[in-house]
C-alpha positions in Angstrom: 258.3 -159.5 -182.9 256.3 -156.3 -182.9 258.1 -153.1 -183.7 257.7 -150.2 -181.3 258.3 -146.4 -181.5 261.7 -145.1 -180.5 261.5 -143.3 -177.2 261.0 -139.5 -177.7 261.3 -139.6 -181.5 258.4 -137.2 -182.0 259.6 -135.0 -179.2 263.0 -134.8 -180.8 261.4 -133.7 -184.0 259.3 -131.0 -182.2 262.4 -129.7 -180.3 264.3 -129.5 -183.6 261.5 -127.4 -185.1 261.4 -125.2 -182.0 265.1 -124.7 -182.2 264.7 -123.1 -185.6 261.8 -121.0 -184.5 263.7 -120.0 -181.3 266.5 -118.4 -183.2 264.1 -115.4 -183.6 264.2 -114.8 -179.8 267.8 -113.5 -179.8 268.9 -117.1 -180.3 268.5 -118.1 -176.6 265.5 -120.4 -177.1 267.0 -121.9 -180.2 270.1 -122.9 -178.3 268.1 -124.4 -175.5 265.8 -126.5 -177.7 268.7 -127.4 -180.1 270.9 -128.8 -177.3 268.0 -130.7 -175.8 267.1 -132.2 -179.2 270.7 -133.2 -179.8 271.2 -134.9 -176.5 267.9 -136.8 -176.8 268.7 -137.8 -180.4 272.1 -139.1 -179.3 270.4 -141.4 -176.8 267.7 -142.5 -179.3 270.4 -143.3 -181.9 272.2 -145.5 -179.4 269.0 -147.4 -178.6 268.2 -147.8 -182.3 271.7 -149.0 -183.2 271.6 -151.7 -180.5 268.6 -153.4 -182.2 267.4 -151.6 -185.4 264.7 -154.3 -186.2 262.9 -153.6 -183.0 262.1 -149.8 -183.5 260.3 -147.5 -185.8 260.5 -143.7 -185.9 264.2 -143.4 -186.7 263.4 -141.0 -189.5 261.9 -138.5 -187.0 265.1 -138.8 -184.9 267.3 -138.1 -188.0 265.1 -135.2 -189.1 264.9 -133.7 -185.6 268.7 -133.9 -185.3 269.3 -132.1 -188.6 266.8 -129.4 -187.6 268.4 -129.0 -184.2 271.8 -128.5 -185.9 270.4 -125.9 -188.3 268.6 -124.2 -185.3 271.8 -124.0 -183.3 273.7 -122.5 -186.3 270.9 -119.9 -186.8 270.8 -119.2 -183.1 274.5 -118.7 -183.0 274.3 -116.2 -185.9 271.4 -114.4 -184.1 273.3 -114.2 -180.8 276.4 -112.8 -182.6 274.4 -110.3 -184.5 272.7 -109.1 -181.3 276.1 -108.7 -179.6 277.5 -106.8 -182.6 274.4 -104.6 -182.7 274.7 -103.7 -179.1 278.4 -103.1 -179.2 278.8 -101.2 -182.4 275.5 -99.4 -182.7 275.3 -97.5 -179.5 274.5 -100.2 -176.9 271.5 -100.6 -174.8 271.3 -96.9 -173.8 271.0 -95.7 -177.4 268.3 -98.3 -178.1 266.4 -97.2 -175.0 266.7 -93.5 -175.9 265.4 -94.3 -179.4 262.4 -96.2 -178.0 261.6 -93.2 -175.7 261.7 -90.8 -178.6 259.4 -93.0 -180.7 257.0 -93.2 -177.7 257.0 -89.4 -177.4 256.4 -88.9 -181.1 253.4 -91.2 -181.2 251.8 -90.1 -177.9 252.6 -93.3 -176.1 
């Protein structure tokens, strides 16, 4: 019997990578891509475990799942750091005032 690729195995890997990159966007994109990758990998693992001889690409699923977990952890840290920064360092108004001051100094 011919082996075939696990459904969405490459997409799971891509979403795992995007979850790590998304942690730089205040963590929001990292959480979104990480959760999607985890849900998709859960389904792919169930399919693979039902008949392992039939599918290839399980390594992509495992790698994507690990990257998604790492991305979720980094995103959580980024979200917590953003909240702490806003609460303890003057909030949004202080940030906006600083940006206006920089804009005035540099003629923007």
